[in-house]
C-alpha positions in Angstrom: -175.9 -62.5 -89.4 -172.5 -62.3 -87.7 -171.4 -60.9 -84.3 -175.3 -59.4 -84.1 -174.7 -57.3 -87.5 -176.5 -58.0 -90.5 -174.3 -57.6 -94.0 -175.8 -56.5 -97.4 -174.2 -56.7 -100.5 -174.5 -52.7 -101.0 -173.3 -50.1 -98.1 -175.8 -50.1 -95.0 -175.8 -49.1 -91.6 -177.6 -51.2 -89.7 -178.2 -51.3 -85.2 -175.1 -53.7 -84.0 -176.3 -55.7 -81.4 -173.1 -54.2 -78.7 -175.3 -51.6 -78.0 -178.7 -49.7 -79.4 -176.6 -46.1 -79.6 -174.2 -47.9 -82.0 -174.8 -48.2 -85.8 -172.3 -50.4 -87.7 -172.1 -50.9 -91.6 -170.8 -54.0 -92.9 -169.5 -54.1 -96.8 -169.5 -57.4 -98.3 -169.2 -58.6 -102.6 -169.7 -62.1 -103.8 -171.0 -62.7 -100.0 -167.8 -62.4 -98.6 -167.4 -59.4 -95.9 -164.6 -57.1 -96.9 -165.1 -54.4 -94.4 -167.3 -54.1 -90.8 -166.6 -50.5 -89.2 -168.5 -48.0 -87.1 -170.2 -45.7 -89.1 -167.8 -42.6 -88.6 -164.8 -44.7 -89.3 -166.5 -46.0 -92.2 -167.6 -42.4 -94.2 -164.8 -40.7 -92.6 -161.3 -43.2 -93.0 -162.8 -46.6 -95.0 -160.0 -49.2 -95.7 -160.9 -52.0 -98.1 -160.5 -50.8 -101.7 -164.3 -51.7 -102.5 -165.5 -49.4 -99.4 -163.2 -46.8 -101.0 -165.0 -47.5 -105.0 -168.8 -47.4 -103.2 -168.0 -44.5 -101.4 -166.6 -42.6 -104.2 -169.6 -43.5 -106.5 -172.5 -41.8 -103.8 -173.3 -38.4 -105.3 -172.3 -35.0 -103.1 -175.6 -32.6 -103.7 -173.1 -29.9 -103.7 -172.3 -29.2 -107.2 -169.1 -27.6 -107.4 -167.9 -30.4 -105.3 -169.3 -33.8 -106.9 -167.8 -32.0 -110.3 -164.2 -32.1 -108.7 -164.4 -35.1 -106.8 -162.6 -38.2 -108.0 -164.6 -41.6 -108.9 -163.0 -44.7 -108.2 -164.9 -46.6 -111.2 -163.8 -50.3 -111.2 -162.5 -52.5 -114.5 -163.1 -55.5 -114.9 -166.6 -57.4 -115.0 -168.1 -58.4 -111.9 -167.2 -62.6 -111.4 -169.4 -65.3 -111.5 -170.6 -65.8 -107.7 -171.6 -69.5 -108.9 -167.5 -69.6 -109.7 -165.7 -66.6 -107.3 -162.4 -66.4 -107.7 -159.4 -67.8 -106.1 -158.4 -65.8 -102.8 -159.6 -62.4 -102.4 -162.9 -62.4 -104.3 -162.7 -59.0 -104.9 -159.2 -59.1 -106.6 -160.7 -59.4 -110.2 -161.3 -55.8 -109.5 -159.0 -54.6 -107.4 -156.9 -51.8 -108.1 -154.2 -52.7 -105.5 -155.0 -56.6 -106.6 -151.2 -58.9 -105.8 -150.1 -62.3 -106.7 -150.7 -63.0 -102.7 -154.1 -62.0 -103.1 -155.0 -64.6 -105.7 -153.7 -67.1 -103.2 -154.9 -66.1 -99.8 -158.8 -65.8 -99.0 -158.4 -63.3 -96.3 -159.7 -63.1 -92.8 -161.3 -59.9 -91.3 -158.5 -58.7 -88.9 -158.8 -55.8 -86.6 -156.8 -52.8 -88.5 -158.0 -50.1 -85.8 -160.0 -49.7 -82.4 -163.2 -49.6 -85.3 -162.5 -51.2 -88.0 -162.1 -54.6 -89.1 -160.9 -55.1 -93.6 -160.4 -58.2 -95.1 -157.3 -57.1 -97.3 -153.5 -58.5 -97.4 -152.8 -54.2 -97.3 -154.1 -54.4 -93.9 
């Protein structure tokens, strides 16, 4: 639990400890938080590539919209949680990964008023 917010390895929306009316979401990958955002910010403007890929996989009930959308398929195998990759744990599957991602473990940084992201590009 971090800052009153429970994090799970899938998209979840949980009540924030800050305000009962504010709903937040946290995405984790191999046990590390990738993005923490208010609900609307998460769905309207996901910042982290992992969150973007997860949201692209959610089915849309309108068949025309579903056929027209682009899935962000992640390449590569899921790394071992026992021996995670150096730097950003998502880098081996990230479409934006650069050399810096292998060296630095990105901390959650405030990228706007409603979003924190752990990505070197934010």
